[in-house]
Every structure is written in structure tokens, then in C-alpha cells.
C-alpha positions in Angstrom: 24.8 20.2 -10.4 28.1 18.5 -10.8 28.1 14.6 -9.3 29.5 14.2 -6.0 31.7 11.3 -6.7 33.4 9.8 -9.8 32.2 6.3 -8.8 28.8 5.0 -10.7 26.6 2.9 -8.6 24.9 -0.2 -10.2 21.6 0.9 -8.8 20.1 4.0 -7.2 17.2 3.2 -5.2 14.5 6.0 -4.1 12.7 5.5 -1.1 14.0 4.2 2.3 10.8 2.2 3.3 10.1 -1.4 2.9 10.2 -1.5 -0.7 13.6 0.3 -0.7 15.0 -1.7 2.0 14.0 -4.9 0.4 15.6 -3.6 -2.9 18.8 -2.8 -1.2 18.7 -6.3 0.2 18.4 -8.2 -2.7 20.9 -5.9 -4.5 23.6 -6.6 -1.9 22.7 -10.4 -2.3 23.3 -10.3 -6.0 26.7 -8.6 -5.6 25.3 -5.1 -6.8 26.6 -1.9 -5.5 23.6 0.5 -4.4 22.6 3.5 -2.8 19.3 4.3 -1.0 18.2 8.1 -0.9 15.1 9.3 1.0 14.2 12.7 1.8 13.5 11.9 5.3 16.1 11.9 8.0 15.0 8.4 9.0 14.2 5.0 7.2 10.8 3.5 7.2 9.0 5.4 4.4 5.3 6.2 5.0 5.3 4.2 8.4 8.1 6.7 9.7 5.5 9.4 9.2 2.2 8.0 10.3 0.6 8.8 13.6 1.1 6.1 16.2 -2.5 4.8 16.3 -2.1 3.7 12.5 -2.0 0.1 12.3 -2.0 -2.8 9.5 -5.0 -4.6 8.2 -4.2 -8.0 9.4 -2.1 -10.2 11.6 1.4 -9.2 12.7 2.5 -12.7 12.0 1.4 -12.5 8.2 3.5 -8.8 8.0 6.6 -10.1 9.1 9.3 -11.6 7.0 12.3 -14.1 7.4 11.8 -14.1 11.3 12.4 -10.5 11.9 10.9 -10.1 15.3 7.6 -8.1 15.3 5.9 -6.7 18.6 2.4 -5.7 17.6 0.3 -4.1 14.8 0.6 -0.5 15.4 2.9 2.0 13.6 5.8 2.0 16.4 5.9 -2.1 16.0 5.7 -1.7 12.2 8.3 1.2 11.9 10.6 -1.0 14.0 10.0 -4.1 12.2 11.1 -2.4 8.8 14.0 -0.6 10.1 15.3 -4.0 11.3 15.9 -4.9 7.7 19.2 -2.2 8.0 21.4 -4.2 10.8 19.9 -7.9 9.7 21.1 -7.2 6.0 23.8 -4.7 6.7 22.5 -2.0 4.6 23.8 1.1 7.0 26.6 2.2 4.4 24.0 2.3 1.6 21.6 4.7 3.0 21.8 8.4 1.9 18.8 9.6 4.3 18.0 13.4 4.1 18.6 13.3 0.4 15.5 14.6 -1.3 15.5 13.4 -5.2 14.4 16.3 -7.3 15.3 14.7 -10.7 16.5 11.7 -12.4 18.0 11.9 -16.1 19.0 9.4 -18.6 21.9 10.6 -21.0 21.9 7.5 -23.2 24.4 5.6 -21.1 24.0 6.2 -17.4 21.5 7.8 -15.1 22.1 11.0 -12.9 20.1 11.0 -9.8 19.9 14.7 -8.5 19.1 15.3 -4.7 19.3 18.4 -2.5 22.6 17.3 -1.6 24.0 16.6 -4.7 24.2 14.4 -7.9 25.0 10.6 -8.2 25.6 8.7 -11.2 23.8 5.2 -11.4 23.6 2.4 -14.1 20.0 1.7 -13.1 17.3 3.6 -11.0 14.7 1.8 -8.8 11.9 4.0 -7.6 10.6 2.5 -4.4 8.3 5.4 -3.2 5.4 3.0 -3.4 1.5 3.7 -4.6 0.4 5.6 -1.6 2.9 8.4 -1.2 0.6 11.5 -1.4 -2.2 11.9 0.7 -5.5 12.5 -1.2 -8.0 15.1 0.2 -11.0 16.2 -1.9 -11.7 19.7 -2.9 -14.2 21.2 -0.5 -15.4 24.9 0.2 -13.9 25.2 3.5 -12.6 28.5 4.1 -15.4 29.6 6.6 -14.9 26.3 8.9 -14.5 26.9 12.3 -13.7 23.2 13.3 -10.7 21.0 12.4 -9.8 19.0 9.4 -7.3 16.2 9.1 -6.4 13.6 6.9 -5.9 10.1 8.4 -2.2 10.4 7.6 -1.7 13.4 9.7 -4.3 13.0 12.5 -2.2 12.4 15.6 -4.4 12.6 18.8 -7.7 10.4 18.7 -8.4 11.6 22.1 -9.5 15.1 20.8 -12.6 13.3 19.3 -14.3 12.4 22.7 -17.6 14.3 23.0 -17.2 16.0 19.6 -19.2 15.8 16.5 -17.3 14.0 14.1 -17.5 13.7 10.0 -15.6 10.7 8.4 -15.3 11.3 4.7 -14.5 8.2 2.6 -15.6 4.5 1.9 -12.2 2.4 2.0 -10.1 1.0 4.8 -8.7 4.6 5.8 -12.4 5.5 6.5 -13.2 2.2 8.3 -10.3 2.9 10.7 -11.3 6.2 11.3 -15.0 5.4 12.3 -13.8 2.5 14.5 -11.3 5.2 16.2 -14.0 7.8 16.9 -16.3 5.1 18.4 -13.4 3.7 20.7 -12.7 7.3 21.8 -16.3 8.4 22.5 -17.4 10.8 19.8 -20.6 12.2 20.6 -22.0 11.8 17.1 -20.5 10.3 14.0 -21.4 11.3 10.6 -20.3 9.1 7.5 -19.9 10.8 4.0 -19.1 8.3 1.2 -19.8 7.9 -2.6 -18.7 4.2 -2.9 -17.6 1.6 -0.4 -15.2 -1.1 -0.5 -16.0 -4.6 0.5 -15.2 -5.8 4.0 -15.6 -9.0 5.9 -18.3 -8.4 8.3 -17.3 -9.9 11.8 -17.3 -9.1 15.6 -13.6 -10.1 15.9 -10.9 -7.5 15.6 -9.3 -7.4 12.3 -6.0 -8.4 13.8 -7.2 -11.6 15.4 -7.6 -13.6 12.2 -6.9 -13.2 8.4 -7.3 -15.3 5.4 -3.8 -14.7 3.4 -2.4 -18.1 4.0 -5.5 -19.7 2.8 -5.5 -17.6 -0.1 -2.1 -18.2 -0.9 -2.5 -21.9 -0.8 -5.7 -21.8 -3.2 -3.6 -19.8 -5.6 -0.8 -22.4 -5.5 -3.2 -25.5 -6.0 -4.3 -23.5 -9.3 -8.1 -22.9 -7.9 -10.1 -21.6 -10.7 -10.4 -17.7 -10.2 -13.9 -17.4 -11.6 -15.0 -20.1 -9.0 -13.0 -18.5 -5.9 -14.6 -15.3 -6.9 -18.2 -16.9 -6.8 -17.5 -18.4 -3.3 -16.1 -15.2 -1.8 -19.1 -13.2 -3.1 -21.6 -15.7 -1.7 -19.6 -15.6 1.7 -19.5 -11.9 1.8 -23.1 -11.3 0.9 -24.4 -13.9 3.6 -22.3 -12.0 6.3 -23.4 -8.5 5.3 -27.1 -10.3 5.7 -26.4 -12.0 8.8 -25.2 -8.8 10.4 -28.1 -6.5 8.7 -25.7 -4.3 7.3 -27.0 -4.6 3.4 -27.3 -1.2 3.3 -23.5 -0.6 3.0 -22.9 -3.5 0.8 -21.0 -2.5 -2.3 -22.9 -2.3 -5.3 -20.4 -4.4 -7.3 -19.4 -7.9 -7.1 -16.1 -8.7 -6.0 -13.2 -9.8 -8.0 -9.7 -10.9 -6.9 -8.2 -9.4 -10.0 -9.6 -5.9 -9.3 -10.6 -5.5 -5.5 -9.3 -5.8 -2.1 -11.0 -7.0 1.0 -11.0 -5.1 4.1 -10.9 -6.9 7.3 -14.1 -6.7 9.5 -14.8 -3.7 11.8 -16.5 -4.9 14.9 -17.6 -1.2 16.0 -19.1 -0.7 12.8 -21.3 -3.7 13.0 -22.2 -3.0 17.0 -23.0 0.7 16.6 -24.2 0.5 12.8 -27.5 2.0 13.7 -26.1 5.0 15.5 -23.9 6.1 12.6 -25.3 9.0 10.7 -24.8 8.1 6.8 -24.7 10.2 3.9 -24.4 8.8 0.4 -22.8 11.6 -1.3 -19.9 14.3 -1.4 -18.8 16.6 1.0 -19.4 20.0 -0.6 -19.1 22.9 1.8 -17.9 23.6 5.5 -19.1 26.7 7.0 -18.9 27.6 10.7 -19.6 24.2 12.5 -22.1 23.1 9.6 -21.1 20.5 6.7 -23.3 20.2 3.5 -23.2 17.1 1.4 -24.5 16.9 -2.1 -26.5 13.7 -2.1 -25.9 11.2 -5.0 -29.8 10.6 -5.5 -30.2 14.3 -5.7 -30.3 17.5 -3.3 -28.5 18.3 -0.1 -28.1 17.5 3.4 -26.5 19.4 6.3 -25.5 18.5 9.6 -23.3 20.0 12.5 -19.5 18.8 12.8 -16.6 19.8 14.9 -14.2 18.1 13.3 -13.8 16.4 9.9 -11.5 13.3 9.2 -10.5 12.3 5.6 -10.2 8.6 4.9 -9.9 9.3 1.5 -6.4 7.4 0.9 -3.4 8.4 -1.2 -2.2 9.0 -4.8 0.8 8.2 -6.7 3.1 11.2 -7.3 6.1 10.8 -9.4 6.4 14.3 -10.3 9.7 14.6 -8.5 11.3 12.4 -11.1 11.1 15.2 -13.7 10.4 12.7 -16.7 7.7 13.9 -18.8 6.1 10.3 -19.2 5.2 10.0 -15.6 4.5 13.6 -14.9 0.7 13.8 -13.7 0.3 10.0 -12.9 -1.6 9.3 -9.9 -2.7 5.8 -9.9 -0.9 2.5 -10.3 -3.1 1.6 -13.3 -1.7 4.4 -15.4 1.6 3.3 -14.2 1.1 -0.2 -14.9 0.4 0.7 -18.7 3.9 1.9 -19.1 5.7 -0.8 -17.4 6.7 -4.4 -18.5 5.8 -7.2 -16.2 4.8 -4.4 -13.6 8.3 -3.7 -13.0 10.4 -2.3 -15.7 9.9 1.0 -17.6 8.7 0.7 -21.3 10.2 4.3 -21.8 14.0 4.0 -20.3 16.2 1.2 -20.0 17.5 0.4 -16.5 14.4 2.2 -14.9 12.3 0.1 -12.5 9.3 0.5 -10.4 8.9 -1.1 -7.0 5.3 -1.7 -5.6 3.6 1.2 -7.2 2.0 -1.4 -9.8 1.0 -4.5 -7.6 -2.3 -4.8 -6.1 -1.4 -6.5 -2.9 -4.4 -5.9 -0.7 -5.4 -9.5 -0.3 -1.8 -10.3 0.7 1.0 -8.4 2.4 3.2 -5.6 1.5 6.5 -6.9 2.6 5.7 -10.2 0.6 4.8 -8.3 -2.5 7.6 -5.9 -2.5 10.3 -8.6 -1.7 9.1 -10.8 -4.5 9.2 -7.7 -6.7 12.8 -6.5 -5.4 14.7 -9.9 -5.9 13.4 -10.3 -9.4 14.6 -6.7 -10.3 17.9 -7.5 -8.8 18.0 -10.4 -10.9 17.2 -8.5 -14.3 19.9 -5.9 -13.2 22.5 -8.4 -12.5 21.9 -10.2 -15.8 21.6 -7.4 -17.8 18.4 -8.6 -19.4 15.9 -6.4 -20.8 12.1 -7.3 -21.4 10.2 -6.9 -24.4 6.6 -8.0 -23.5 3.6 -5.9 -23.3 2.4 -4.6 -20.1 0.3 -6.4 -17.9 -3.3 -5.3 -18.0 -5.0 -7.2 -15.2 -4.0 -6.6 -11.6 -2.1 -9.2 -9.9 -2.5 -10.0 -6.6 -0.5 -11.8 -3.7 1.2 -15.3 -4.7 -0.1 -14.6 -8.5 3.0 -12.5 -8.7 5.2 -15.8 -8.8 3.5 -16.6 -12.1 4.3 -13.2 -13.5 8.0 -13.2 -12.4 9.1 -16.9 -12.7 9.5 -16.8 -16.4 12.0 -13.9 -16.2 13.8 -15.0 -12.8 15.7 -18.6 -13.0 17.8 -17.7 -10.1 15.0 -17.8 -7.8 12.4 -19.9 -9.8 14.2 -23.1 -11.1 12.2 -24.5 -14.1 9.7 -27.1 -13.4 10.6 -26.9 -9.6 9.5 -23.7 -8.4 5.7 -24.4 -8.6 5.8 -27.6 -6.6 8.2 -25.9 -4.2 5.9 -22.9 -3.5 2.8 -25.1 -3.2 4.7 -27.2 -0.4 5.6 -23.5 1.1 2.0 -22.3 1.1 0.9 -25.7 2.6 3.5 -25.3 5.3 2.5 -22.0 6.4 -1.3 -22.6 6.1 -0.5 -25.7 8.4 2.0 -24.2 10.6 -0.1 -20.9 11.0 2.2 -19.7 13.8 5.2 -19.5 11.8 6.8 -16.3 10.4 6.9 -16.4 6.5 10.2 -16.8 4.8 11.0 -16.2 1.2 
């Protein structure tokens, strides 16, 4: 397909969500030309597609960056907050919405980004489609099912749960949200099917009332020993599970900030714990209005259900790039093994990935993506290439500063950045009402 213009942009950004818009912002600040492509007709990424009941996992004030207003924690508020990046930073002319990218190609000198509307030349490509860009639904024999099935991504109307027999599949944040949703909307019976479970902080407070992000950031900047922090966190979590008598759903592994995220507490699950019908196993068959679970301890269990809700999360999907090195990848761990400093491809010059490699579950997505985006902009502007090995361990929240400081002297002044960010973390911990700025 011929290119639509003889002009070559400095950076082609794939994805117009929080990551893509952050990248466009920092590219512009660095004096780089940029185009942002998205297959959707509106900006916002995943948040433009989610149902209105979906929410963030922490306080609104810990989501919003740089004083951009935020009116609440649910999908309409988050989407509005994200799209405010466009007028705030003057990104309108850079957007190419309704342009589905079908391939990218490196010819040894330039990238060609091919979309369903034409092809565009670029010196660099930043993939900002994120880690969660393809809903994951397990394979289940459901050809004879007479009820409804929905992934949390596409479940629009919680009122339809009232008086019905609901089955929730999964053991991560999405499943916890769906159980709370079923409780709030008066489901007649809730079946919970899971193999493994993620750690949460048991609490009778709503998850948006309190979060430990700022205290965690402060502990990171103080240089608190991670093993000691893990030990203290494990003691705290286990004590809370015991206090609320929910040890039956306590994960079997020790929590480690290098590998795991903490889900905020779900008061509904605690209050109605004994009324939940729990099945430790895998949903294997749906027939008529009956579900069958293959139990981990052996054998099967069956129960009646009207609606099945999959809180089974998302996969990474980079197949649209048509690059053989990334075809079939489904996890950030796989991608991280092919990236230097979690951002730069080891396979191609001028190819960067934003957000798909960073575990930021104990921080906030805007923070992590902004930190990555501004360093990518610095690398592109300077023309510097990275030669270090891929990062093996996960990097969580403000630990990303340690990762990017050595390669980004523009934003991390030698010898000064650490005390600067320690003071910043202390300020935001003390002034808990303030929106974070970077």
C-alpha cells in the first residue's frame, strides 16, 4: 500500500489510551513530531470500551495526574479524565482515530505503519496498546447452555443479575468486582469458581476510600529493604484474613512486591462470605441451566446457573504488528524478555513498548505510563540506543525511577533526582489531598 504522505513523522504511536496520549504529550514536549493511531473512533483506549459500572481499584486522587480534574472512580469519570489530556496538551492535530493498524514494517531505515486508511512513514514506533488489550475467556463446553455468558469487559447491565443464579469465574480483581456487583444487585445465588486467588487487603471500607499508594511510594524512595517490606506486608495480610475469618480464600503463596499486586478489600465479600458457594476448580461444561466444575481435589461438582460472568482478565495481543518476534505473545513476561529497560525492543531499532511490560498493580497506571513515556521521548530525541540485557524481575510503581534514571538525564539530574523524588514522595504522603504531578 502506498504511503499517504511523503512526510515522515518522528514517532508513530499505536493506541490512543492513557499510554498513547502520555507518549504524544512527551513527544511534543521534546520537540518531536508524532501521530497517534487508534482503531476506535474515540480516544480513551480500553476505558472507552468498558461498561459504565467498571471502576479503578483505588482512589480517584491517586489516579489523576498534573491537576487534570477527575469527578469519580467509574468508567465515565476515568474516560473523561483521560481524554482531557487532548485539550490540556494540544494533541488534537496528532490524532488519527478510526485508523486500525494492520502491520508495521522496518526496511532498515524507516518504519512503515500500515492502517486500513493508508500507510505512514515513521522514524520510530511506540506500541501503546497496553498489557490488557484482549479479553481472556477460558475454553468451556457451552454449546448447550441456555443461559447468558459475559466477560467483565462486555457485561453492560448489572440490573439483569437481580434474582438470578449467577456464576463468577476467576480469582483476580475482575472476579472480585463481579462478585461485589452480584451482591449489590440482589443475585439470588452466587457461585464462585476459581483455581487460584490473588491477595486482597480485607476491609469493611469501600476500595475507593483508602489506598496505600503514597505510603508505598515513600517507602520505596526511603530505600526500605524489600524483603523486610514483604515480610511486614505478609504479616499484615494474614492477620486481616484471620480477623475477618476468611482464611479459606487466602492465597497459598507469600506475597512479594516483585511479582504480585494487591487487590483492595471487598466489603461485600467479607460481609456475605458464608453465603457464597465456592468451587475450587475449573468450569468445564455448561448445559441447559447447569454448570459442571472439575474440582482441583478431584471429581466434579454441578449446580444451576442462569448467567456466567468471566472475571478472567486480559491477554496481551501484538499479532496485529505482523512482526514474527512478537506473534503469539500473550503476557508481559514474554514481552519483557525481548525489551531493554522494559521499553526498547531488542529486535528492531526505534521500536518501543509502553505499559505492556511494567507491573504497576501496586501503583497507578497514569504514573507508570507517564514515567515510561517521557523516558522513551528522551531516547528518541537523543538517538541513543540501549545495549543492556532485558530486565528479569517485575518493576513496581516508583521503583521504575531506578530503572529509567541512568538512561534519562533530562528528567533525572545526576545526584539530584533521588533527593528530589524523596521530597516529592514525602510531600504527597503528607498532603494526601493533592493530585500528583510529575
